[in-house]
N, C-alpha and C positions, 0 to 999 in steps of 0.2 A: 504494500500500500504506500502510495506517495501522499504525504501530507501537503495540502495546498494552502499557501500562506498569503495573507494580506499584511502589508507593512504600513503601520500608521506612524508617520513621522520620518522624514528623510534627511534629518540632520546628521551630526557627527556619529552618534551612537546608532542611528538608523542605518547608516552606511556600513557600519561594522556588522550589524545583523543581516543586512542584505547579502553581504559576502558570505557569511556563515551559512545562511539558508541555501544560497545558490551552489555552495560547494558540497552540500550533503545530498547523497544519492537518494535519500528517503524523503526529500523535500522539494517543493517547487514554489518559487515566488511568482504568484499570479498577478498581484496588483500592489501599487503603492499609492498612498495618499499623503499630501502635505499642503499646507496653506500657501507655501511658496512654490509656485509652478515650476520654476527652473530647477530646483533641487530634486523635485519628484521626477521630472523629465530626465535628469542625469542618471538616476537609478534605473528608470525605464529603459533608457538607451543602453546602459551597461549590461543589464541582466535580462533584457527582453520581456519585461513584464508590462502590464498596462498601468496607466495613470487613472485612478478613479477617486471619487469622493469617499469620505468615511461612510456616508449613508449608503452608497452603492455597495461598498464592501460589507456593510452590516447585512444588507438584503441578499447578497450574492449566494448562489447555490454552488458555485464552483470554488468556494473558499471554506476551508475547514477550521482554520486557526488564524489568530492575529498576533502580531508582535507590536506592542504599544510603546512607542518612543516619542510621544508627544510631550508637551510641557506638563510638569507635575500636577498642576491644578486641574488637568483634564483626565487624569488616570482613573480615579474612582468612578466617574460617570461613564467612561468608556468600558471599564470592566463590567459594570452592571448591565449596560446595553448589550454587550456581546455575550455575556453569560445568559441573558434572557433569550438571545437569538440562537443559543445552542452551539456556539463556537468555542473552541478551546482558546485560552488566553495566556500569553506570555507578556508580562508587564515589567518595564524597567522600574527600579526603585526610585523614590518611595511610592507607595500606593496613594498616599496623600500626606500633607503636613499636619493633619489633625488626627489624633488617636480616635476620637469619636467617629469621624468620617470613615476611617479605615474599618472600624468595627461594623458600622452599618453596611459598608461595601461587602465585607466578608460574609455577612448574614445572607446577602443576595446570592453570593457564590455558593454558599451551603444549600440554600433553598432550591437553587436551580441545578445543583449537583454538577456545576461547571468545573472543568479542569483549569486551574490557575497556578501558574508558576511565576515567582518573582525573581528579577534579574540580579541576583548576587553572584556574579560570574566567578569570583575568586575561589569559591568552593570547588570549581571545576579546573582550576589551574593544576597541571600535573605535579608541580613541585609542592604546592600546599596540600594537595590531595595525598601525596606520599607521606607527608608529616602526619596527617590524620590517620593514614593506614598504620603508621608506626605506633600511634597512640592506641588504636583499636586492637592491634596485635598484642599489646601489653609490653612491647619492647622497652618502653620508657618507664614502666612501672606506674606508680600513682602520680598523676600530674599535679604539680605544685605551683609552678609559675610559667606564665606565657608573656612574651614581649612581641608586640606588633608595631612595626615601623612603616609608615606610609607617608611619603612626601612627594608632592607634585613638583614638576620642574618649574612651574610658574603659576601665578594666580589667574583665574578666569576673568573675563571682562566684568567691569563693575555693574553693568546692567544685569548680568547673570547672577552676580552676588546678591543683588537686591531681591531677586525672585526665587533664589535657591532654597530658602528656608534656613540658611546659615550653615556653617561648616559642620556642625554635628549631624544635622539631618541630611546634608548633601555629600560630605566626604567621609566623615568618621563612621557613618552608618554602615559602610562596607566592612569596616574593622569591627564594629559591634557584632555584625553577623558572623564574621570569622571567629571572633572570641567565643561566641556561643557554640559554634561548630566544633572548635577545638577543646573547649572546656568540658563539653559533654553534660553540663548541668546549667541551670539558670542562674543568672546574676542576682544577688540579693542587695548589693550596695554599690553605689557609684560616687566617685569623688573626682572632680574635674577642675582643671585650671585652664585659663585662656588668656591670650594676649594678642596685641597687634604689633608685630615685629617686622612685617614684610612691606606693608603699604598702608599709610595713615588713612587713605581714602576708603579702605575696607572697614576700618573702625568707624568712619563717618557714616558709612552705609549700614551700620548697626551690627556688624559681624566681627569675628576674630579670624586671624590667619595662622595662628600657632597655638596648638592645644596639647595637653597631656591629660589622659584619663586613666584612673585606676578602677578596675572592676574586681569585686570579690564575691564569691559564692558562699552559700550557707556552710559548706564544709571547709572553707578557708582557702580554696584555690584563688589565685590572683592573676590578673592580666593587666599589663601596662600597655597603653596605646599612645604612640607619639605621632602627631600629624603636623605638617607644615605645608603652606602654600608655595614654598620656595625651596628648591634643591638645585643649586647651580650646576651640579654634576650629573643630572639626569633624573629619571623616574625611579625613586627609591622605594623598593618593596621587599621587606624582609620579615621573617617570622622565626622566633626561637621558642621551643617548648622544653621546659625543664621538668624532669620527673625523678622519682625515687631511685630509678635504675639507670638513668642516663638522660641525654638531651638530643633533640633533633632540630636542625636548622635548615631553613629554606632561604638561600641568599639571593642577592640581586642577580637578575638575568641580563645578558647582553646579546645583541644580534649575532655576534660571533664570540663563542666561548673559547678564547685562546689567551695565552700569556706569552709574551715575548721577552726573552732575557738577553741583554747585551752588557757590555762593560759599563754602560750608563745606568744600569739597573733593570728592574722588572716593570713591564708595562702591560696593561690590558685594554681592550677596546672600551669605548664609553658605554654607559647603560642605555637601555631603550629610552626613547625620548618621551613616550607617554603610553597611556593604556591601550591605544589602538594597536600598537605593535607588541607591547609586553604581554598582553593577554589574548593574543590571537588564538592560541590553542584552547584556552578556557572558553572563549565565545563559541568556538566550534563544538566543543564537548557539551556546552550548555544547551545549544540548540538540539544536539543529538539526544540529550537527556529529556528534553521537552517532547521530542517526537516519540521517544520510547514511552513516555507517560501517557500521551494521547492514544497510543496504540495499545495501551494496557499492559505493557511489558515492564513497567517500572512505576514507582510513585513519583508524582510531581513534587519536586523539592528543589530549591527552597519554596515553602508554602506561603500562602497569604499570612498565616499566623507567624511565620518567621519574619515576614516584613513588619508585622505589628510589633513583635518583640524588639526588633532592632530600632524601630522608631521610638518605642518606649524608653530604651536606653539613651537615645538622643535627648529625649525630653528630660530625663533624670540628669544628664550631663549639663544641660542648660540651666536647670534649677540649682544644681550644685555650684555652678559659676556665679549665678545671680545672688545666691544666699551665702556663699562662702562656707559650705559645709558638705558633709557626706549625706547623700540622699538614699533612703531605702526604697527599693523598687515597689514595695507595698504602698508607697505614697503616690505612685504613678499609675499603676494598673492592677 
């Protein structure tokens, strides 16, 4: 069976998913919709799909599933519409910036028995997945501490900052999901600090660009997350998991994994420049996982509930910064 896709949103992440869908033998990109006609046409020309409106894709009989890459404030409404239309749904994070709105949306998903998968692509990265496999196999023993480092090469445009929901909901949310994925149990306490160290304009827009978050579970497991909107050396993505029997590390990846030694010293190529190249394999595996879920061969994961939990952690981090204290998750959800 070939799963027939409609792509909603042809921007940066939409292009990434269009490539992943078109490269999968079990998928076909049938149509793309975007408010900006030129970007939709560019994907149509590249992959041989049609340009349609969202309403046409909603009513289409030749489309089984949609990938939602539109602005965040449209996600929940679109999920509900396509769930009621009987189509499978893959949605980029977050589902919404409001916990209550996410809860209402997930109720519609449950009531319609729709397949919904949320785009936390880093779970599908082969390097991070190998760390998770080491945890699951018991190789590391009892997990005690996790460190997640995620630093972007540069800040996004200020108009994006203004509508993103802030660094915790937009950027750190990926790390919140990864923390839950690796910890294997829910977070009970959140303590966060934030600063504006990269660009004063980000602070004037009401956001931070440099944050540190400590998560703690009821059994005492801890996870430290470090985020920055600036890494002059490339896209910095690292994970370390420490356990009672050992540790596992997923280090930064480079387009070419070599090291050159000369009398001048040791050198390696630069890091990937951003997520579009760093997580190419993860996006492909993510779409393959979604196809497997729609065909009944696997569970759709990350779930809508995973999206809700990650957003709740973002809310706790915001509250922690605003009030200068540790926040218990029981206060949030």
